[in-house]
DSSP file (Angstrom, degrees, kcal/mol; ACC not computed):
  #  RESIDUE AA STRUCTURE BP1 BP2  ACC     N-H-->O    O-->H-N    N-H-->O    O-->H-N    TCO  KAPPA ALPHA  PHI   PSI    X-CA   Y-CA   Z-CA
    1    1 A X              0   0    0      0, 0.0     2,-0.4     0, 0.0    18,-0.1   0.000 360.0 360.0 360.0 160.0   -6.7    0.6   17.0
    2    2 A X        -     0   0    0     16,-0.2    16,-0.4     2,-0.0     2,-0.3  -0.960 360.0-115.9-130.2 148.1   -6.2    3.8   18.8
    3    3 A X        -     0   0    0     -2,-0.4     2,-0.5    14,-0.1    14,-0.1  -0.666  34.0-153.1 -77.7 136.1   -7.7    7.3   18.0
    4    4 A X  B     -A   16   0A   0     12,-0.8    12,-0.7    -2,-0.3     2,-0.6  -0.979  10.5-148.4-122.5 128.6   -4.9    9.6   17.2
    5    5 A X        +     0   0    0     -2,-0.5     2,-0.3     9,-0.2     9,-0.1  -0.836  33.1 157.0 -86.3 117.0   -5.0   13.4   17.7
    6    6 A X    >   -     0   0    0     -2,-0.6     3,-0.5     1,-0.1    -2,-0.1  -0.930  24.6-173.9-143.6 114.7   -2.9   15.0   14.9
    7    7 A X  T 3  S+     0   0    0     -2,-0.3     7,-0.1     1,-0.2    -1,-0.1   0.730  77.4  64.5 -87.5 -23.7   -3.4   18.6   13.8
    8    8 A X  T 3  S+     0   0    0     59,-0.1     2,-0.5     5,-0.1    -1,-0.2   0.367  77.5  96.0 -87.3  12.3   -0.9   18.6   10.8
    9    9 A X    <   -     0   0    0     -3,-0.5    63,-0.1     3,-0.2    64,-0.1  -0.883  47.0-174.3-109.0 129.9   -2.6   16.1    8.5
   10   10 A X  S    S+     0   0    0     62,-1.3    -1,-0.2    -2,-0.5    63,-0.1   0.878  87.1  42.2 -80.3 -42.3   -4.9   17.3    5.7
   11   11 A X  S    S+     0   0    0     61,-1.0     2,-0.5     1,-0.1    -1,-0.1   0.667 117.6  47.5 -87.3 -11.1   -6.3   14.1    4.5
   12   12 A X  S    S-     0   0    0     60,-0.2    -3,-0.2    -6,-0.1     2,-0.1  -0.994  84.8-153.1-123.4 124.1   -6.8   12.5    8.0
   13   13 A X    >   -     0   0    0     -2,-0.5     3,-0.8     1,-0.2    -3,-0.1  -0.483  33.5 -61.9 -97.3 173.4   -8.5   15.0   10.3
   14   14 A X  T 3  S+     0   0    0      1,-0.2    -1,-0.2    -2,-0.1    -9,-0.2  -0.134 118.4   4.0 -50.9 139.2   -8.4   15.3   14.0
   15   15 A X  T 3  S+     0   0    0    -11,-0.6     2,-0.3     1,-0.2    -1,-0.2   0.854  98.6 131.5  44.1  50.3   -9.7   12.3   16.1
   16   16 A X  B <   -A    4   0A   0     -3,-0.8   -12,-0.8   -12,-0.7    -1,-0.2  -0.826  64.4 -97.0-116.0 159.3  -10.3   10.2   12.9
   17   17 A X        -     0   0    0     -2,-0.3     2,-0.4   -14,-0.1    -4,-0.1  -0.512  32.7-150.9 -71.7 146.9   -9.2    6.6   12.5
   18   18 A X        -     0   0    0    -16,-0.4     2,-0.7    -2,-0.2   -16,-0.2  -0.977  14.0-130.2-118.4 136.0   -5.9    6.1   10.6
   19   19 A X        +     0   0    0     -2,-0.4     3,-0.2     1,-0.2    44,-0.1  -0.761  39.0 157.4 -85.1 117.9   -5.4    2.9    8.6
   20   20 A X  S    S+     0   0    0     -2,-0.7    40,-3.1     1,-0.2     2,-0.6   0.687  71.5  45.9-107.7 -33.0   -2.1    1.4    9.5
   21   21 A X  E    S-B   59   0B   0     38,-0.2    38,-0.2    39,-0.1    -1,-0.2  -0.601  79.9-168.5-114.9  71.9   -2.7   -2.1    8.6
   22   22 A X  E     +B   58   0B   0     -2,-0.6    36,-1.7    36,-0.5     2,-0.3  -0.187  12.8 169.2 -59.3 147.5   -4.3   -2.0    5.0
   23   23 A X  E     +B   57   0B   0     34,-0.2     2,-0.3     2,-0.0    34,-0.2  -0.974   7.3 137.6-152.5 163.3   -5.9   -5.1    3.7
   24   24 A X  E     -B   56   0B   0     32,-2.2    32,-3.1    -2,-0.3     2,-0.2  -0.952  50.6 -58.4 173.4-180.0   -8.1   -6.3    0.8
   25   25 A X  E     -B   55   0B   0     -2,-0.3     2,-0.3    30,-0.2    30,-0.3  -0.540  50.4-112.4 -80.0 143.1   -8.6   -9.0   -1.8
   26   26 A X        -     0   0    0     28,-2.7    28,-0.4    -2,-0.2     2,-0.3  -0.591  33.5-114.2 -72.4 132.4   -6.1   -9.7   -4.4
   27   27 A X    >>  -     0   0    0     -2,-0.3     3,-2.8     1,-0.1     4,-0.7  -0.542  18.8-131.2 -68.6 124.8   -7.3   -8.8   -8.0
   28   28 A X  H 3> S+     0   0    0     -2,-0.3     4,-2.1     1,-0.3     3,-0.4   0.774 105.2  71.8 -47.8 -28.0   -7.7  -12.0  -10.1
   29   29 A X  H 3> S+     0   0    0      1,-0.3     4,-2.1     2,-0.2    -1,-0.3   0.735  89.2  59.6 -59.6 -27.9   -5.6  -10.2  -12.7
   30   30 A X  H <> S+     0   0    0     -3,-2.8     4,-1.4     2,-0.2    -1,-0.3   0.908 106.0  45.1 -66.6 -44.1   -2.6  -10.6  -10.5
   31   31 A X  H  X S+     0   0    0     -4,-0.7     4,-2.2    -3,-0.4     3,-0.3   0.922 113.4  51.6 -67.9 -42.7   -2.9  -14.3  -10.5
   32   32 A X  H  X S+     0   0    0     -4,-2.1     4,-1.6     1,-0.2    -2,-0.2   0.848 107.4  53.0 -62.0 -34.7   -3.4  -14.2  -14.3
   33   33 A X  H  X S+     0   0    0     -4,-2.1     4,-1.9     2,-0.2    -1,-0.2   0.827 106.5  52.3 -64.8 -37.4   -0.4  -12.1  -14.7
   34   34 A X  H  X S+     0   0    0     -4,-1.4     4,-1.9    -3,-0.3    -2,-0.2   0.915 108.6  51.4 -66.2 -46.2    1.8  -14.6  -12.8
   35   35 A X  H  X S+     0   0    0     -4,-2.2     4,-2.6     2,-0.2    -2,-0.2   0.858 107.0  53.4 -61.5 -37.1    0.6  -17.4  -15.0
   36   36 A X  H  X S+     0   0    0     -4,-1.6     4,-2.7     1,-0.2    -2,-0.2   0.912 110.4  46.5 -65.4 -42.5    1.5  -15.4  -18.1
   37   37 A X  H  X S+     0   0    0     -4,-1.9     4,-1.5     2,-0.2    -1,-0.2   0.885 111.1  51.9 -66.4 -36.2    4.9  -14.8  -16.9
   38   38 A X  H  <>S+     0   0    0     -4,-1.9     5,-2.7     2,-0.2     3,-0.3   0.943 111.8  46.7 -60.6 -49.0    5.3  -18.6  -16.0
   39   39 A X  H ><5S+     0   0    0     -4,-2.6     3,-2.2     1,-0.3    -2,-0.2   0.907 109.3  54.2 -63.8 -40.9    4.1  -19.6  -19.5
   40   40 A X  H 3<5S+     0   0    0     -4,-2.7    -1,-0.3     1,-0.3    -2,-0.2   0.825 108.9  50.1 -64.1 -29.2    6.5  -17.1  -21.1
   41   41 A X  T 3<5S-     0   0    0     -4,-1.5    -1,-0.3    -3,-0.3    -2,-0.2   0.295 125.0-102.9 -90.4  15.3    9.4  -18.7  -19.0
   42   42 A X  T < 5S+     0   0    0     -3,-2.2     2,-0.3     1,-0.3    -3,-0.2   0.661  81.2 129.0  81.5  12.7    8.4  -22.2  -20.2
   43   43 A X      < -     0   0    0     -5,-2.7    -1,-0.3    -6,-0.2    -2,-0.1  -0.718  63.0-105.5-106.9 156.1    6.7  -23.2  -17.0
   44   44 A X        -     0   0    0     -2,-0.3    -1,-0.1     1,-0.1    -3,-0.0  -0.399  48.1 -91.1 -71.4 151.0    3.2  -24.6  -16.5
   45   45 A X        -     0   0    0      1,-0.1    -1,-0.1    -2,-0.1     3,-0.1  -0.318  33.3-165.0 -56.6 145.8    0.5  -22.3  -15.1
   46   46 A X        +     0   0    0    -15,-0.2     2,-0.3     1,-0.1    -1,-0.1   0.732  64.6  46.5-107.9 -34.1    0.3  -22.3  -11.3
   47   47 A X        -     0   0    0    -16,-0.2     2,-0.6   -15,-0.0    -1,-0.1  -0.851  56.2-151.5-121.6 146.2   -3.1  -20.6  -10.7
   48   48 A X    >>  -     0   0    0     -2,-0.3     3,-3.2     1,-0.1     4,-2.3  -0.901  19.1-156.9-105.0  92.2   -6.6  -20.8  -12.1
   49   49 A X  T 34 S+     0   0    0     -2,-0.6    -1,-0.1     1,-0.3   -18,-0.1   0.701  90.3  60.2 -52.7 -21.3   -7.8  -17.2  -11.6
   50   50 A X  T 34 S+     0   0    0      1,-0.1    -1,-0.3    -3,-0.1     3,-0.0   0.677 116.6  29.4 -74.0 -20.2  -11.4  -18.4  -11.6
   51   51 A X  T <4 S+     0   0    0     -3,-3.2     2,-0.4     1,-0.0    -2,-0.2   0.613 108.7  76.7-112.2 -21.1  -10.8  -20.8   -8.6
   52   52 A X     <  +     0   0    0     -4,-2.3     2,-0.3   -24,-0.1   -21,-0.1  -0.792  51.9 175.2-100.9 143.1   -8.2  -19.0   -6.7
   53   53 A X        -     0   0    0     -2,-0.4     2,-0.3   -22,-0.0   -26,-0.1  -0.927  10.1-156.7-130.8 157.5   -8.5  -16.0   -4.5
   54   54 A X        -     0   0    0    -28,-0.4   -28,-2.7    -2,-0.3     2,-0.4  -0.963  12.0-147.3-141.0 155.4   -6.2  -14.1   -2.3
   55   55 A X  E     -B   25   0B   0     -2,-0.3     2,-0.3   -30,-0.3   -30,-0.2  -0.978  20.8-165.7-119.7 130.8   -6.1  -11.9    0.7
   56   56 A X  E     +B   24   0B   0    -32,-3.1   -32,-2.2    -2,-0.4     2,-0.3  -0.931  12.2 165.4-123.2 140.8   -3.4   -9.2    0.9
   57   57 A X  E     +B   23   0B   0     -2,-0.3     2,-0.3   -34,-0.2   -34,-0.2  -0.974   2.5 167.7-150.2 165.5   -2.3   -7.1    3.9
   58   58 A X  E     -B   22   0B   0    -36,-1.7   -36,-0.5    -2,-0.3     2,-0.2  -0.981  39.4 -88.2-171.0 157.9    0.6   -4.9    4.9
   59   59 A X  E     -B   21   0B   0     -2,-0.3     2,-1.3   -38,-0.2   -38,-0.2  -0.551  32.8-134.7 -76.5 139.8    1.9   -2.3    7.4
   60   60 A X    >>  +     0   0    0    -40,-3.1     4,-1.2    -2,-0.2     3,-0.8  -0.607  38.3 162.3 -95.4  72.7    1.1    1.3    6.5
   61   61 A X  H 3>  +     0   0    0     -2,-1.3     4,-2.4     1,-0.3    -1,-0.2   0.753  69.1  65.3 -64.6 -23.3    4.6    2.7    7.2
   62   62 A X  H 3> S+     0   0    0      1,-0.2     4,-1.7     2,-0.2    -1,-0.3   0.873  99.5  49.8 -67.6 -34.7    3.8    5.7    5.2
   63   63 A X  H <> S+     0   0    0     -3,-0.8     4,-1.5     2,-0.2    -1,-0.2   0.865 110.3  50.4 -69.6 -36.9    1.1    6.8    7.6
   64   64 A X  H  X S+     0   0    0     -4,-1.2     4,-3.2     1,-0.2     5,-0.2   0.907 110.7  49.5 -65.5 -42.4    3.6    6.3   10.5
   65   65 A X  H  X S+     0   0    0     -4,-2.4     4,-3.1     1,-0.2     6,-0.4   0.889 106.0  58.5 -64.1 -38.7    6.1    8.5    8.7
   66   66 A X  H  X>S+     0   0    0     -4,-1.7     4,-1.0     1,-0.2     5,-0.9   0.871 111.8  39.8 -56.0 -42.4    3.4   11.1    8.1
   67   67 A X  H  <5S+     0   0    0     -4,-1.5     3,-0.4     3,-0.2    -2,-0.2   0.944 116.0  49.2 -75.9 -46.0    2.9   11.4   11.8
   68   68 A X  H  <5S+     0   0    0     -4,-3.2    -2,-0.2     1,-0.2    -3,-0.2   0.940 123.2  31.4 -61.2 -47.0    6.6   11.2   12.8
   69   69 A X  H  <5S-     0   0    0     -4,-3.1    -1,-0.2    -5,-0.2    -2,-0.2   0.475 105.8-115.6 -97.1  -1.8    7.7   13.9   10.2
   70   70 A X  T  <5 +     0   0    0     -4,-1.0     2,-0.4    -3,-0.4    -3,-0.2   0.778  49.6 170.7  81.4  24.6    4.7   16.1   10.0
   71   71 A X      < -     0   0    0     -5,-0.9    -1,-0.2    -6,-0.4     3,-0.1  -0.614  17.9-165.7 -79.5 127.8    3.9   15.3    6.3
   72   72 A X  S    S+     0   0    0     -2,-0.4   -62,-1.3     1,-0.2   -61,-1.0   0.765  71.9  49.5 -89.5 -28.0    0.5   16.8    5.5
   73   73 A X    >   -     0   0    0    -63,-0.1     3,-1.9     1,-0.1     4,-0.3  -0.932  60.0-160.9-124.4 107.4   -0.1   14.9    2.2
   74   74 A X  G >  S+     0   0    0     -2,-0.5     3,-2.2     1,-0.3     4,-0.5   0.805  89.0  71.7 -51.9 -31.7    0.4   11.0    1.8
   75   75 A X  G >> S+     0   0    0      1,-0.3     3,-1.3     2,-0.2     4,-0.8   0.771  80.3  71.2 -57.7 -28.1    0.7   11.6   -2.0
   76   76 A X  G <4 S+     0   0    0     -3,-1.9     5,-0.4     1,-0.3    -1,-0.3   0.732  89.4  60.7 -72.0 -13.9    4.0   13.2   -1.7
   77   77 A X  G <4 S+     0   0    0     -3,-2.2    -1,-0.3    -4,-0.3     3,-0.2   0.793 114.3  36.9 -72.7 -22.0    5.6    9.7   -0.8
   78   78 A X  T <4 S+     0   0    0     -3,-1.3    -2,-0.2    -4,-0.5    -1,-0.2   0.335  92.1  87.2-111.5   3.1    4.4    8.4   -4.2
   79   79 A X  S  < S-     0   0    0     -4,-0.8    -1,-0.2     2,-0.1     3,-0.1   0.558  92.6-125.0 -82.3  -3.7    4.9   11.5   -6.4
   80   80 A X        +     0   0    0      1,-0.2     2,-0.8    -3,-0.2     3,-0.1   0.654  53.2 155.3  72.3  14.6    8.6   10.6   -7.2
   81   81 A X     >  -     0   0    0     -5,-0.4     4,-2.3     1,-0.2    -1,-0.2  -0.664  27.2-165.6 -83.2 107.9   10.0   13.8   -6.0
   82   82 A X  H  > S+     0   0    0     -2,-0.8     4,-2.9     1,-0.2    -1,-0.2   0.891  87.1  60.5 -59.9 -39.1   13.7   12.9   -5.1
   83   83 A X  H  4 S+     0   0    0      2,-0.2     4,-0.4     1,-0.2    -1,-0.2   0.921 110.6  41.1 -54.4 -49.4   14.1   16.2   -3.2
   84   84 A X  H >4 S+     0   0    0      1,-0.2     3,-1.8     2,-0.2     4,-0.3   0.977 117.8  45.6 -60.9 -55.6   11.2   15.2   -0.8
   85   85 A X  H >< S+     0   0    0     -4,-2.3     3,-1.8     1,-0.3    -2,-0.2   0.782 100.5  69.0 -62.3 -29.9   12.2   11.5   -0.4
   86   86 A X  G >< S+     0   0    0     -4,-2.9     3,-1.4     1,-0.3    -1,-0.3   0.713  85.7  70.0 -67.7 -18.5   15.9   12.4    0.1
   87   87 A X  G <  S+     0   0    0     -3,-1.8    -1,-0.3    -4,-0.4    -2,-0.2   0.720 100.6  47.1 -69.9 -19.8   14.9   13.9    3.5
   88   88 A X  G <         0   0    0     -3,-1.8    -1,-0.2    -4,-0.3    -2,-0.2   0.250 360.0 360.0-105.8  14.3   14.2   10.4    4.8
   89   89 A X    <         0   0    0     -3,-1.4    -1,-0.2    -4,-0.1    -2,-0.1   0.468 360.0 360.0 -93.0 360.0   17.3    8.6    3.6
C-alpha cells in the first residue's frame, strides 16, 4: 500500500491509509440464505452454516473514483442520486 496525500477528502484525511482492497469474513446468514433459496427451488441445501465459513474481498473502485473525480463523501455513490451518478456514465 502507498500513503496518499489528498486534500479534498473529508472522510480520509491527509497522509492516511486508504482501503482499496477491502476484505472480511462472510456472515453465516449469507450461506443460510443461499440454502433457503435452494430449498425453495426444490434443490438440496449446499451449505451447513455452522460448519462452513467464507472470506470475501474486492477492489474498492469507489475510493479510486473519489480520488480521480474529487468526490469528498463516499456516501454519495450509494445514496441513489441519479444526478450525481450520471456524471460518471
